[in-house]
C-alpha positions in Angstrom: -47.4 198.7 12.7 -48.8 199.4 9.2 -49.2 197.5 6.1 -46.1 198.7 5.2 -44.3 196.7 7.5 -45.9 193.7 5.8 -44.8 194.7 2.5 -41.2 195.2 3.8 -41.3 191.8 5.5 -42.1 190.4 1.9 -39.5 192.3 0.1 -36.5 191.5 2.8 -37.7 187.7 2.7 -37.7 187.6 -1.2 -34.4 189.0 -1.3 -32.8 187.2 1.6 -34.4 183.8 0.4 -33.0 184.3 -3.2 -29.3 185.1 -2.1 -29.4 182.6 0.6 -30.4 179.6 -1.6 -27.3 180.4 -4.1 -25.0 179.6 -1.4 -27.3 176.7 0.2 -27.2 174.8 -3.0 -23.5 174.8 -3.3 -23.3 173.4 0.1 -26.0 170.8 -0.7 -23.7 169.5 -3.6 -20.6 169.5 -1.4 -22.1 167.5 1.6 -24.7 165.3 -0.6 -27.9 166.8 -0.1 -28.9 165.7 -3.6 -31.9 164.2 -5.5 -31.4 160.9 -7.4 -33.8 160.3 -10.5 -35.8 157.4 -10.3 -39.2 156.0 -11.8 -41.0 158.9 -10.0 -38.4 161.5 -10.1 -37.5 162.2 -13.8 -35.1 165.1 -14.0 -31.8 164.6 -15.4 -28.6 164.2 -13.1 -28.3 164.8 -9.6 -29.9 168.2 -8.2 -29.5 169.8 -4.8 -32.3 169.5 -2.6 -32.2 171.4 1.0 -34.5 174.4 0.6 -35.3 174.6 4.4 -32.4 176.5 6.1 -32.6 179.1 3.7 -36.2 179.5 3.9 -36.2 179.6 7.7 -33.5 182.1 8.1 -35.1 184.6 5.4 -38.6 184.1 7.1 -37.3 184.8 10.6 -34.7 187.5 9.8 -37.3 189.6 7.6 -40.1 189.3 10.3 -38.0 190.8 12.7 -36.4 193.4 10.6 -39.9 194.5 9.5 -41.0 195.2 13.0 -42.4 191.9 14.6 -41.9 191.7 18.0 -40.4 188.8 19.7 -42.8 186.8 21.6 -43.5 183.3 23.1 -45.6 182.2 20.2 -43.0 183.2 17.8 -40.4 181.4 19.8 -42.4 178.3 19.8 -43.0 178.5 16.1 -39.1 179.0 15.4 -38.4 175.9 17.6 -40.8 173.8 16.0 -39.8 174.9 12.4 -36.1 174.2 13.3 -36.8 170.8 14.5 -38.5 170.0 11.3 -36.0 171.7 9.1 -33.3 169.7 10.8 -35.0 166.3 10.5 -36.1 167.0 7.1 -32.7 167.8 6.1 -31.7 164.2 7.3 -34.1 162.9 4.7 -32.7 165.2 2.0 -29.2 163.6 2.5 -29.3 161.1 -0.4 -25.7 160.8 -1.4 -23.1 158.8 -1.2 -26.0 156.3 0.2 -29.8 156.7 -0.4 -31.4 157.3 3.0 -35.0 158.2 2.9 -36.8 158.4 6.4 -39.3 155.9 7.1 -42.9 157.2 7.0 -43.4 156.4 10.6 -40.6 158.5 11.7 -41.7 161.3 9.5 -45.1 161.2 11.0 -43.8 161.3 14.2 -41.7 164.4 13.6 -44.5 166.1 12.3 -46.6 165.3 15.2 -43.7 166.4 17.6 -43.7 169.7 15.9 -47.5 170.2 16.0 -47.5 169.0 19.5 -44.7 171.6 20.5 -47.1 174.2 18.8 -50.0 173.1 21.0 -47.7 173.4 24.1 -47.2 177.0 23.2 -50.6 178.1 23.1 -51.2 177.6 19.0 -54.0 175.5 18.6 -57.6 175.3 17.1 -59.7 176.8 20.0 -63.1 177.0 18.1 -64.7 176.2 14.8 -67.6 178.1 13.0 -71.2 176.0 13.5 -72.5 175.2 10.2 -75.8 174.4 11.9 -76.5 177.6 13.2 -79.0 179.9 11.5 -77.9 181.5 8.4 -75.5 182.6 6.9 -74.1 180.0 9.2 -73.4 182.1 12.0 -72.5 180.9 15.6 -69.3 179.4 17.1 -68.5 175.7 18.5 -66.0 175.9 21.4 -63.8 172.7 21.4 -63.2 171.0 24.3 -59.3 170.5 25.1 -59.1 167.0 23.9 -60.9 167.9 20.5 -58.5 170.8 19.8 -55.6 168.8 20.4 -56.7 166.2 18.0 -57.8 168.9 15.5 -54.5 170.7 15.6 -52.3 167.6 15.1 -54.5 166.7 12.3 -54.4 170.0 10.8 -50.7 170.8 11.0 -49.6 167.1 9.9 -52.1 167.2 7.0 -51.0 170.6 5.9 -47.1 169.7 6.0 -47.8 166.5 3.9 -49.9 168.6 1.3 -46.8 171.0 0.7 -44.6 168.0 0.8 -46.8 166.2 -2.0 -46.5 169.5 -4.1 -42.9 169.3 -4.5 -43.1 166.8 -6.8 -42.9 169.2 -9.5 -40.6 172.1 -10.4 -42.1 175.5 -8.8 -45.4 173.9 -7.5 -44.9 173.8 -3.7 -43.2 177.3 -3.5 -46.1 178.9 -5.9 -48.9 177.5 -4.2 -47.3 178.1 -0.8 -46.6 181.8 -1.7 -50.4 182.2 -2.9 -51.5 180.6 0.4 -49.3 182.9 2.4 -50.2 185.9 0.8 -53.9 185.3 1.0 -53.5 184.9 4.6 -51.5 188.0 4.9 -54.5 189.8 3.2 -56.9 188.1 5.4 -54.9 189.3 8.4 -55.0 192.8 7.1 -58.4 192.9 6.8 -59.1 191.5 10.2 -56.7 194.4 11.5 -53.9 191.6 12.6 -51.1 193.5 11.2 -48.5 191.5 13.3 -49.8 188.3 11.8 -49.8 189.7 8.4 -46.0 190.4 8.7 -45.2 186.8 9.5 -47.6 185.6 6.4 -45.9 188.1 3.9 -42.4 187.1 5.4 -43.6 183.4 4.5 -44.7 184.5 1.1 -41.7 186.4 0.5 -39.2 183.4 1.4 -41.3 181.3 -1.0 -41.0 183.8 -3.9 -37.5 184.2 -3.4 -36.9 180.3 -3.9 -39.1 180.1 -6.9 -36.5 181.5 -9.4 -34.2 178.6 -8.4 -37.0 176.1 -8.8 -38.8 176.7 -11.9 -38.7 174.5 -15.1 -35.3 172.8 -15.4 -34.8 173.8 -11.7 -31.3 174.2 -10.3 -32.1 173.1 -6.6 -35.1 171.5 -5.1 -36.9 172.5 -1.9 -36.8 168.8 -0.5 -38.4 167.6 2.8 -36.6 170.3 4.7 -38.2 173.3 2.7 -41.5 171.6 2.0 -42.0 170.9 5.6 -41.2 174.3 6.9 -43.6 175.9 4.5 -46.4 173.2 5.3 -46.0 173.8 9.1 -45.9 177.6 8.9 -49.0 177.7 6.7 -50.9 175.6 9.1 -49.8 177.5 12.1 -50.3 180.9 10.7 -53.6 179.8 9.8 -54.3 179.1 13.3 -52.8 182.2 14.8 -55.6 185.1 14.8 -58.4 182.6 13.9 -60.8 183.0 11.2 -58.5 181.3 8.5 -58.9 177.6 8.3 -61.5 177.8 5.7 -59.4 180.2 3.7 -56.1 178.1 4.0 -58.1 175.0 2.9 -59.5 176.8 -0.2 -56.2 177.9 -1.5 -54.7 174.6 -1.1 -57.8 172.6 -1.8 -57.1 170.9 -5.0 -53.8 168.8 -3.7 -55.9 168.1 -0.3 -58.7 166.5 -2.4 -55.9 164.7 -4.6 -54.1 163.4 -1.3 -57.5 162.5 0.1 -58.6 160.5 -3.1 -55.5 158.8 -3.3 -55.7 157.5 0.3 -59.2 156.4 -0.3 -58.3 154.4 -3.6 -55.3 153.0 -2.3 -57.0 151.9 0.8 -59.8 150.4 -1.2 -57.0 148.2 -3.0 -55.3 147.5 0.1 -52.2 149.2 -0.7 -50.0 151.5 1.4 -51.3 154.9 1.2 -47.9 156.4 2.1 -45.9 155.1 -0.8 -44.8 157.7 -3.3 -45.9 157.2 -7.2 -47.0 159.2 -10.2 -50.6 158.9 -9.7 -51.0 162.3 -8.1 -53.1 164.8 -10.0 -50.1 166.9 -11.3 -48.3 163.8 -12.5 -51.3 162.6 -14.5 -51.8 166.1 -16.1 -48.0 165.8 -17.3 -48.4 162.1 -18.4 -51.4 162.9 -20.6 -49.4 165.7 -22.3 -49.7 168.9 -20.3 -46.6 171.0 -20.2 -45.0 171.5 -16.9 -45.5 175.3 -17.3 -49.1 174.7 -18.1 -49.4 172.6 -15.0 -48.1 174.9 -12.7 -50.2 177.7 -14.2 -53.2 175.7 -13.5 -52.4 174.7 -10.1 -51.6 178.4 -9.0 -54.3 180.0 -11.0 -56.8 177.5 -9.2 -55.3 178.7 -6.0 -55.3 182.2 -6.7 -59.0 182.2 -7.8 -60.1 180.3 -4.5 -57.9 182.5 -2.2 -59.5 185.6 -3.9 -62.9 184.1 -3.2 -61.9 183.5 0.5 -60.6 186.9 0.9 -63.6 188.5 -0.5 -65.9 186.8 1.9 -63.8 187.2 5.0 -64.8 189.6 7.8 -64.6 189.8 11.5 -68.2 188.2 11.8 -69.4 184.8 10.7 -70.8 186.5 7.7 -69.3 184.6 4.7 -68.7 181.3 6.1 -71.7 180.0 4.2 -70.0 181.3 1.0 -66.7 179.8 1.9 -68.5 176.3 2.3 -69.8 176.8 -1.0 -66.3 177.5 -2.4 -65.3 174.4 -0.7 -68.0 172.5 -2.7 -66.9 174.4 -5.9 -63.4 173.0 -5.3 -64.8 169.5 -5.5 -66.5 170.1 -8.6 -63.3 171.7 -10.1 -61.5 168.4 -9.1 -64.1 166.3 -10.6 -63.9 168.1 -13.7 -59.9 167.8 -14.0 -60.2 164.0 -13.3 -62.8 163.6 -15.9 -60.7 165.4 -18.4 -57.9 163.3 -17.7 -60.0 160.1 -17.8 -61.2 160.8 -21.0 -57.7 162.2 -22.6 -56.2 158.9 -21.0 -58.5 156.9 -22.9 -57.9 158.5 -26.4 -54.2 158.3 -26.3 
């Protein structure tokens, strides 16, 4: 297979996702998969929220048509993704009665999908050893118990990170598309063309959904769509290796946002899983930044740090130290944004 197969996967997935979302949105309206406005969701009127099935079908079909060969790991990925999309769709069914799955049920579903991936051989085998001589060479091979814990944490964390981003039009799809494309480019650089096909199929599916989900969107991704994208990003960053730091760099700002909110809510003895308008993109909107500018800011940061990760990726451990410096840079960017928000908030 050649890089052209990866390009074909992207184009097919984008086209299929765009077309499928049209029909999917009509079905969502008919059967009550609708988003209801509230204090946190400030859109006008009921909007369809069922993105998962179309994204899943577009991804799978495009990958196979582009030449990806069916194998056991692909079957496991699809089985876990189908389970997440199905359970997420239950959460998306909000009309005629509002039914939001309890946080404990959602977490169990995410851990169950992660467990299925682990049983299928998709788990974090080793990590780079930052204590090794410069430039951070060496590998730490994880014992099975540590690999299982790390994988469960990684997959559930990525799912919830993308789910968080679905709080604003175009944000989850845009960041996920950038992350998947960067993972695809890294896979091509490492000679993993088959993995690149999956990554670009995922990026294409996210891009095909975006026109329906931009400002004043016609449809929302919902839990099913966000869970699917988050799970696939987490799994594809594991498959082939050398991509965990890359994925973390691309989605670093929302990850840091979630971590900070969990810390602050824990210190205030508040349930950290409850949704509100305290996330970074909500605060950017509340101090006057337009939705388009906020989306551009998030996507620009993701793209810049994704490009940084791509440039310093190779088959050796060289570049890991620079990626760690990139993560430090993300922390500084986050601190700068929060400082600016604090100043603007006090002057309003």
